[in-house]
C-alpha positions in Angstrom: -27.9 59.7 40.4 -30.6 59.9 37.8 -33.1 57.2 37.2 -32.3 56.8 33.6 -28.9 54.9 34.0 -30.3 53.1 36.9 -33.3 51.5 35.1 -30.7 50.7 32.1 -28.5 48.8 34.6 -31.4 47.1 35.9 -32.7 46.0 32.6 -29.1 44.9 31.8 -29.1 42.9 35.0 -32.4 41.1 34.0 -30.8 40.2 30.6 -27.7 38.9 32.4 -29.9 36.8 34.7 -31.8 35.5 31.5 -28.4 34.5 30.0 -27.9 32.3 33.1 -31.4 30.9 32.7 -30.9 30.0 29.1 -27.5 28.4 29.7 -29.5 26.2 32.2 -32.6 25.3 30.3 -31.0 24.9 26.8 -28.1 22.7 28.1 -30.8 20.6 29.8 -32.8 20.3 26.4 -29.6 19.3 24.4 -28.2 16.8 27.1 -29.7 13.9 25.3 -28.1 15.0 22.0 -24.6 15.7 23.4 -24.6 12.2 24.9 -25.5 10.6 21.2 -23.2 12.8 19.4 -20.0 12.4 21.7 -20.8 8.9 22.9 -21.3 10.0 26.5 -22.5 7.9 29.4 -25.2 9.6 32.0 -22.3 9.8 34.5 -20.1 11.7 32.1 -23.1 14.1 31.4 -23.4 14.4 35.0 -19.9 15.7 35.3 -20.6 18.1 32.6 -23.7 19.4 34.6 -21.4 19.6 37.6 -19.3 22.2 35.9 -22.1 24.6 35.5 -23.0 24.3 39.2 -19.3 24.3 40.4 -18.4 27.4 38.3 -21.3 29.4 40.0 -20.4 29.2 43.6 -16.8 29.8 43.0 -17.4 33.3 41.3 -20.4 33.9 43.6 -18.4 33.9 46.7 -15.4 35.4 45.2 -17.4 38.2 43.6 -19.3 38.7 47.1 -16.0 39.2 48.9 -14.5 41.5 46.5 -17.6 43.5 45.4 -16.7 46.7 47.5 -13.1 46.5 46.1 -13.4 46.1 42.4 -17.0 47.0 41.8 -19.8 45.7 39.6 -18.4 46.9 36.5 -15.6 44.8 36.6 -17.4 41.8 37.8 -19.8 42.1 34.9 -17.0 42.5 32.5 -15.6 39.1 33.7 -19.0 37.8 33.4 -19.3 38.7 29.6 -16.0 37.3 29.0 -16.6 34.0 30.9 -19.9 33.6 29.0 -18.5 34.2 25.6 -15.7 31.8 26.1 -17.9 29.3 27.5 -20.4 29.5 24.5 -17.6 29.3 21.8 -15.9 26.5 23.7 -19.1 24.5 23.8 -19.5 24.9 20.1 -16.0 23.9 19.2 -15.4 21.5 22.2 -15.0 18.4 20.1 -15.9 16.1 22.9 -16.1 15.4 26.6 -13.0 17.5 28.1 -14.1 20.5 26.1 -17.7 20.4 27.3 -16.3 20.3 30.9 -14.2 23.3 30.4 -16.8 25.4 28.5 -19.4 24.6 30.9 -17.2 25.6 34.0 -16.7 29.1 32.2 -20.5 29.5 31.7 -20.9 28.8 35.4 -18.4 31.4 36.4 -20.2 34.0 34.4 -23.4 33.1 35.9 -21.9 33.3 39.4 -20.7 36.8 38.6 -23.9 37.9 37.4 -25.5 37.0 40.9 -22.6 38.4 42.9 -22.8 41.7 41.0 -26.4 42.4 40.1 -28.0 41.9 43.5 -25.8 44.7 45.2 -26.1 46.7 42.2 -29.7 47.0 42.3 -29.9 47.5 46.0 -27.2 50.5 45.6 -29.3 52.0 42.7 -32.8 51.9 44.5 -34.1 52.1 47.9 -37.2 51.3 49.8 -40.3 49.9 48.1 -39.0 50.4 44.6 -35.7 48.3 45.4 -37.9 45.5 46.9 -40.2 45.5 43.9 -37.2 45.5 41.4 -35.3 42.9 43.3 -38.2 40.5 43.1 -38.7 41.3 39.3 -35.0 40.7 38.7 -35.0 37.2 40.5 -38.2 36.3 38.7 -36.1 36.2 35.5 -34.3 33.1 36.5 -37.4 30.8 36.3 -39.1 33.1 33.7 -35.9 32.8 31.4 -35.9 29.1 31.8 -39.6 29.0 30.5 -38.4 30.9 27.3 -35.3 28.8 27.1 -37.2 25.5 27.6 -39.8 26.3 24.8 -37.1 27.6 22.3 -35.1 24.3 23.0 -38.3 22.3 22.5 -39.2 23.9 19.1 -35.8 23.8 17.9 -35.5 20.0 18.7 -38.8 19.4 16.9 -37.3 21.2 13.9 -34.3 19.1 14.0 -32.1 21.9 14.5 -28.9 20.5 15.9 -27.6 21.4 19.5 -25.0 23.9 18.0 -27.9 26.2 16.8 -29.4 26.0 20.2 -26.3 27.2 21.9 -26.2 30.1 19.6 -29.4 31.3 21.1 -27.6 32.0 24.4 -25.7 34.6 22.6 -28.7 36.9 22.2 -29.2 37.8 25.8 -25.4 37.9 26.5 -24.7 40.4 23.7 -27.9 42.6 25.0 -26.7 42.7 28.6 -23.3 43.7 27.3 -24.6 46.5 25.2 -27.0 47.7 28.1 -24.1 47.8 30.5 -21.6 49.3 28.2 -20.6 53.0 28.8 -23.0 53.2 31.8 -22.2 55.0 35.0 -22.3 52.4 38.0 -23.3 53.2 41.5 -20.5 53.7 43.9 -19.8 50.7 46.0 -20.4 51.2 49.7 -18.3 49.2 52.5 -20.0 46.6 54.1 -21.7 47.8 57.6 -19.9 45.0 59.3 -16.5 43.5 58.6 -15.8 40.2 57.0 -14.4 39.0 60.3 -17.8 39.9 62.0 -19.7 38.2 59.3 -17.6 35.2 59.9 -18.3 35.2 63.6 -21.9 35.3 63.1 -21.7 32.7 60.5 -20.2 30.3 63.2 -23.5 29.7 65.0 -25.8 26.7 65.1 -28.4 28.3 63.3 -26.4 29.3 60.4 -24.7 25.8 60.0 -28.1 24.3 60.3 -29.4 26.5 57.6 -26.4 25.6 55.4 -27.0 22.0 55.5 -30.8 22.6 54.6 -29.6 24.6 51.7 -27.6 21.9 50.1 -30.8 19.8 50.2 -33.2 22.3 49.1 -30.9 23.2 46.1 -30.6 19.5 44.8 -34.3 18.8 45.4 -35.1 22.0 42.9 -32.3 21.6 40.4 -31.7 17.8 40.3 -34.9 16.8 38.7 -34.9 20.1 36.5 -31.5 19.6 35.0 -32.1 15.9 34.2 -35.8 16.4 32.8 -34.6 15.8 29.2 -33.2 12.2 30.1 -35.2 11.2 32.9 -38.5 12.1 31.5 -37.8 11.5 27.8 -40.0 8.2 27.8 -42.7 9.2 30.1 -45.3 10.2 27.5 -44.9 13.8 28.0 -42.5 16.4 26.5 -39.5 17.0 28.9 -39.0 20.7 27.8 -42.7 21.5 28.1 -42.5 19.9 31.7 -39.5 22.2 32.5 -41.4 25.2 31.0 -44.5 24.5 33.0 -42.6 23.9 36.4 -40.3 27.2 35.8 -43.4 29.3 34.6 -45.3 28.5 37.7 -42.3 29.3 39.8 -42.0 32.8 38.1 -45.5 33.6 38.7 -45.3 32.2 42.4 -42.3 34.4 43.0 -43.9 37.3 41.5 -46.8 37.2 43.7 -45.5 35.4 46.8 -44.6 38.3 49.1 -47.9 38.4 51.1 -48.0 34.6 51.2 -44.6 34.4 52.6 -45.2 37.3 55.1 -48.5 35.4 56.4 -46.7 32.0 57.0 -43.0 33.2 57.8 -40.3 31.5 55.9 -40.1 28.5 58.2 -43.8 27.5 57.5 -43.3 28.3 53.9 -40.2 26.1 53.8 -41.9 23.0 55.5 -44.9 23.2 53.2 -42.5 23.5 50.3 -40.5 20.3 51.4 -43.8 18.3 51.5 -45.0 19.4 48.0 -41.6 18.7 46.7 -41.5 15.1 48.1 -45.2 14.7 46.7 -44.1 16.0 43.3 -41.2 14.0 42.8 -43.2 10.9 43.9 -45.9 11.5 41.4 -42.9 12.2 38.7 -41.8 8.6 39.7 -45.0 6.8 39.3 -46.9 8.6 36.7 -47.0 8.7 32.9 -48.9 10.5 30.1 -50.8 13.7 30.9 -50.4 12.9 34.7 -46.9 13.9 34.3 -48.1 17.5 33.8 -50.1 17.2 37.3 -46.8 16.0 38.9 -45.0 19.0 37.4 -47.6 21.4 38.9 -47.2 19.8 42.5 -43.5 20.1 42.0 -43.4 23.7 41.2 -45.5 24.6 44.1 -43.0 22.8 46.3 -39.7 24.1 44.9 -41.0 27.7 44.1 -40.3 29.2 47.5 -37.1 27.2 48.5 -34.4 29.4 47.1 -35.6 32.8 47.9 -36.7 31.8 51.3 -33.5 30.2 52.3 -31.7 33.4 51.4 -34.4 35.6 52.9 -34.3 33.7 56.1 -30.4 34.2 56.2 -30.9 37.9 55.8 -33.9 38.3 58.1 -32.9 35.9 60.9 -29.1 36.2 60.8 -28.6 39.8 59.6 -25.2 39.9 61.0 -24.0 37.4 58.6 -24.1 40.4 56.1 -24.0 40.0 52.2 -21.3 37.3 52.8 -23.7 35.1 54.5 -26.2 35.2 51.8 -23.5 34.6 49.2 -22.0 31.5 51.3 -25.6 30.1 51.6 -26.4 30.5 47.9 -22.9 29.0 47.0 -23.4 26.1 49.1 -26.6 25.4 47.4 -25.1 25.6 44.0 -22.0 23.5 45.2 -24.0 20.7 46.4 -26.0 20.6 43.3 -22.7 20.3 41.5 -21.7 17.5 43.7 -24.6 15.4 43.1 -24.8 15.8 39.1 -22.3 12.8 38.5 -24.0 10.9 41.2 -27.5 11.3 39.8 -25.9 10.2 36.4 -24.6 7.1 38.1 -27.9 6.3 39.5 -29.5 6.5 35.8 -26.7 4.3 34.6 -27.0 1.7 37.5 -31.1 2.0 37.0 -30.7 1.0 33.3 -28.4 -2.1 34.2 -30.9 -3.2 36.9 -34.0 -2.7 34.5 -32.2 -4.5 31.7 -31.8 -7.5 33.8 -35.6 -7.8 34.1 -35.8 -8.2 30.5 -36.8 -4.3 29.6 -35.6 -2.8 26.4 -36.0 0.5 24.3 -38.5 3.0 25.7 -39.7 0.8 28.6 -36.1 0.4 29.8 -35.5 4.4 29.8 -38.8 5.0 31.5 -38.1 2.5 34.3 -34.5 3.8 34.9 -35.7 7.3 34.9 -38.6 6.6 37.5 -36.2 4.4 39.5 -33.7 7.5 39.8 -36.6 9.8 40.8 -37.7 7.4 43.6 -33.9 7.7 45.2 -34.4 11.5 44.6 -37.4 11.6 46.9 -34.9 11.2 49.9 -33.7 14.7 49.7 -37.1 16.5 50.4 -38.2 13.6 52.8 -35.1 14.8 55.0 -36.0 18.4 54.5 -39.5 17.7 55.9 -37.8 16.4 59.2 -35.2 19.4 59.3 -37.7 22.0 58.8 -40.0 20.6 61.3 -37.4 21.0 63.6 -36.6 24.6 62.4 -40.1 25.5 62.8 -40.2 24.6 66.6 -36.7 25.9 67.1 -37.7 29.4 65.7 -41.1 29.3 67.6 -39.3 28.7 70.9 -37.1 31.8 70.3 -40.0 34.0 69.9 -41.9 34.7 73.0 -45.6 35.1 72.7 -46.9 38.6 73.3 -49.3 39.1 76.1 
């Protein structure tokens, strides 16, 4: 296969992931406006968020299972259809139920992108080039969130409505559709191990342990980020700038993090990540004004390596689980984040009632409720500190020192 169609497919994959990132950051940015426009509670906004994270694992797992049968072209065709339906339904939703359905479609499109593009890049390239491009591909999720956050921030400041911001998601959607159109896709290769062999390898204590950890790393990362607009609105810092700062640092960290991860191994990096994440969320819950940006830097250092190292640990330490194992671990992370969205919304609503009972009103009430919710979220990384400490000693006990 020539390099020309390969590199075009790679660029198309990047724009598809940018679409995913835009749908995350812009929807986070317009969340307060959606609540005001349609008279929604924080818990209802949580259920809307839930659909984004629910559609993702459904299509990601199904795409992973059927990739070798139907191929990346059909999966990405479905992704484009799902993204288009999701965007249009959001614009013409008319209220709560429409927003639930539209967000589910966008989540399905996002999961298809992940399921198709990872093996597509792996099939198109090999060796060092494949590893380089795979890292650069994954950089575009936090990188795209940076761009989307800043676009949302600017458009909100210009008092452009949420509908105009949703239309921005159309741009990368049309670009990836154009780049994929008419291209020759690499032939799909059968998995070296059968699905039954993958499942057998997944039925082990280590895989189950990592799966549990993944549910907590994902919500530690995505919980505070998806609710940035509401939780941090009255902190004295700009919520979308916070999101852009966090994801910008994550993009840089992932781009240059290979040597760092190699030096400390995934287990050491994951433990350090949990410690920084807990400290970052604690600072978010106690600081206001410019110190919130300091909290964002600490939080970014924490969550930067969670996702790639959980997937990398699965691939390196449990290779017999195959592509299915990686898909399931990733899907569990998104499913966990989905489950917690309305719960977090409920925490915000309850915190507002509690703060109101003390006589707080207006901005002071919103700030107190947001900080109280963040204090509750610290629980996730604190549990991870314990679990990753166990994992560190567990893995060291498996490796006999060389003499």
